[in-house]
Structure formats: C-alpha cells, structure tokens
N, C-alpha and C positions, 0 to 999 in steps of 0.2 A: 504494500500500500504506500504509494508515494504521496507525501504530504505536500500541499500547495500553499498552505497558509503561512503567514509570517510568524516566526518564533522569536520573541524579543529576548529570550534568554540564551539563544544560540551563540556559539563561539564563531569567530570570523575565520578560524583556521582549524585544521584537523588536530593539531596539538601545538603546544608551546615548548620548544626545546629548552627554554630558560626556566621553566617551572621547577621549583625546588622540592626535592624529596628528602625525607628523613631516611637515612640508611639504617637497615636492620642487620642484626647478626643472622647468619644462615640458620635454618631450622635445625634443632637437635633431632636425633633419631627417635626420641620419645615424645615428640610434639603430638598433642592431642587436639583434634579439630574443635571439640566442644569445651575444652578446658584450658588449653594453653594460649599464650599470646606472644607476639613477636617481641624481641628484645632490642631496643634502640642502641645504636653504637655511639650516639652523640654527634655524629657527623651528618652533614647535608650535602647534596650534590644536585647539579642541574640534571633535568630529565635526560637530555641527550647523553650526558656523561655516565649516568647511572645505567642506562640501557646499553651503552657501548661496553661498559666494564662488567656487566652482569651482576651488579650489586643488588642485594635484596632490599625491597621496599614494600609499600603497602598499596592495595587497591580495594575497591568496593564494588560489589555486584548486586544489582537489584533485578529480581525477576517479578514481573507483573503476571499474576495468574487469575484466570476467570474460573472460579470454583464450580460454577454451574455447567461448564463444558469441559473441564480438565484440560484447558489449553493455556499456553503462555505466549507472551509476545517475544519474538526475536527480531533483532535488527540486523540489516546488512551494513557492515562497516564500509565507510567511504574508501575510494581508491587512494586518498591522501593519508590514510592512517599509517603510522610507522610500525605497527605490529598487526599481523594478520589482515591486511587490507582486502576488501571485497568479499569477506566471508560473513556468514550468518553467525550471530553471537547473542549474548545475554540481552535482556530488554534494555538495560542501561548500565554502563560500567565506566569506571575511571580510576585514576590514582588518588590516593590520599596525600595531598601536598602539604607543605609547610603552611600554606595559606589557610588550610582547614584546621590548623591547630592540633593535628593528630586525631581529629574527630571523624571517624569513618561514616557515621550516620549523617553528618553535615555534608560530607563529600557525596554520599549517596543521593541526598535530595538535590544537590547541585547538578549531578549528572542527569537525573530524571528531567529536570527543567531544561538543561542545555540540549540534551539529545532528543527528547520526546515532547518537550513542551508541557510536561506534567508537573504541576506545582502542588506539593502535598506537605503536610507536617511530618517531621521525622518520626513522630510517634506511630504513624501508620505503617512503618517498616518493622517487620518482625525478624530480628536477628536469628540466624541459624547456626553458623559455625565459621571457622577460619581455616582455610586450606593453604599450606605452603606448596606453591607450584613452580617448579623449575622448568621454564619454557624458553629461556633465552636462546638455547641452541636450536630451536625449531621455529624461530620467527616471532617469538613473543618476548617476555621478560621474566625475571625471577621475582615473584610477588607472593606476599601473604594476602590471600583473597578473602575479605569479609563478605559473607553472603547473606542477603536479606530477601525476604519474600513480602509481597504486598498484593492485596486483592484489587482486581479491576473488573468490575461488572460491565462487560461489553454491551449488554442489552440496554443498559440505562446510561452508560457513559460514552458509548461509541467505541468502535473497533479500529479507528484510525488515529494517527498521532501527527502533531506538528513538529516534524523533525528539524534538527539543526543540520542543514545539508552539508556543511563542511565535515561533519563527523559521521553522519548516517545517510546512507543512500536510499533505504527503504525499510519498512517494517512489515511483518506479517504475523499471523497466529499459527501455532503448531500444537498438536496434541502431545501431551507429555510422553506417551508411549512411543510416538513417532520420533520425538526428539531424542529419547533414550536410544532408540535403534540407530539413529544417525551418529550419535556420539560414540556408541559402543563399537561401531564398525569403522570409525575414523573417517567418515565422509569428508572429502576434501572441500566441500562447500561450507563446512562449519568450523569455527574455531575449536581446536581440540581442548578437551577437559581431562584432567588426570583421572586415573582409576579411583583414587581416593575421593576426588571431587564427586564423581558419578555415584560412588558408594554412599555418600552422605546426602547428595542433593535430591535424588529421585525419591527415596523414602520420605524425606522432609517435605517435598512438594506434594506428594500424595497424601501425607498426613494433614497438611495445610488444607488441601481440597476437602478431605473428609470432615474436618472441623467446621468448615465454612459453607459447605454445600447446602443450598436452600432445602 
C-alpha cells in the first residue's frame, strides 16, 4: 500500500550518518531475552562509524498487529537504507540514539511517527523482550533489539499508512503464519531475523492476539 498523503513527521533522508549511538558491550553467552539488558561501554560513536566497525548498539522494533485477523503490518524499506534496502521488514524500527536519552520506548514512538505517520502514546506499546542480533556480516548491524507489540484495528483505523518515503517504500499486511514461513525459510524479500528472535516473537505475537481478540 503506497501512501500518498503528507507525513509531517517524516525524515528528509533514509538515515543520518552523524546520528550518535551509545556503544554497548557485546552480549554475554548467558544473555536472557526477557531478563537481561545491554551493558553500556560509556562510549558514543557516529552511526556510520558504528556500522563500519561492527560495534554493538541498540535498536527498537514495533510490530502493529490486528488481533481480529492475526495479521501484522510490514514495511518495504526504501532503496536508500544502509542496511537491508528494498526488503520487507518490521512495521516500524530504528536505532536508539543518544538523542533519545537511552529510552527505547521514546525511540519506538518516534519511529512509528516518522515511518508510518502513526502518533501514539508510548504506553500503548507492550514490551516483549530484547534480542542480541549479530547481523553486520550479512548486510545489517550488531544490535540489541527491543521488541514491542501494539494493537491496530484495521477495520476502524484503516489499513493504510502515511509513510515517510525516504525510509519506507510501501506497507502491506501479512498473516503471522505466512510471515513465520517467510522468515523460517530465509526468503530473500524479507529482512532476516535470528532463530532466537523467531523463537520468542511468534509465540509472543500469538499470545498478544489471543488476549486481545474480540
């Protein structure tokens, strides 16, 4: 679904190379997605430098889910993105920068507004887990990914979004079962998610649907 309306929160470019990231220690072998947290090193770096050097930093993921249909929103990343361009991805996602004060929930609400034109209160986001994902070697970056779920009733709120075109080429809805199949088989049209991410995300998403289904 290509959005044609103007999004006042949209960014002018696909990313800012000078955005400052707080650098984290690499994850320990005993990192627990629902209990552990990343450890800051006390250093900061430019986005471009952190990605170049494979430094660990933080990102935030928001999945919009329609409980009545068991579908979620995915976005096609723009051709200008520096990681996984032109692939289908999370509803809205981005890095937790120094400007966010280390608050991933604040980063999450910013990304929803910038990428989809969705302005919501952070309390509407349901935190699930944090996954350490080493993807610098396959076209991504090394990030601790904070994952949130939020309900979106497409029947009453609409099923199209006002995207920030510099970052997002299009959006569409996909059934959770179909999305799981795509990610499990490593479909090249989709941004890959680690086995640990998939292991935690799909049960959490289905439990979210079960709790909220009308």
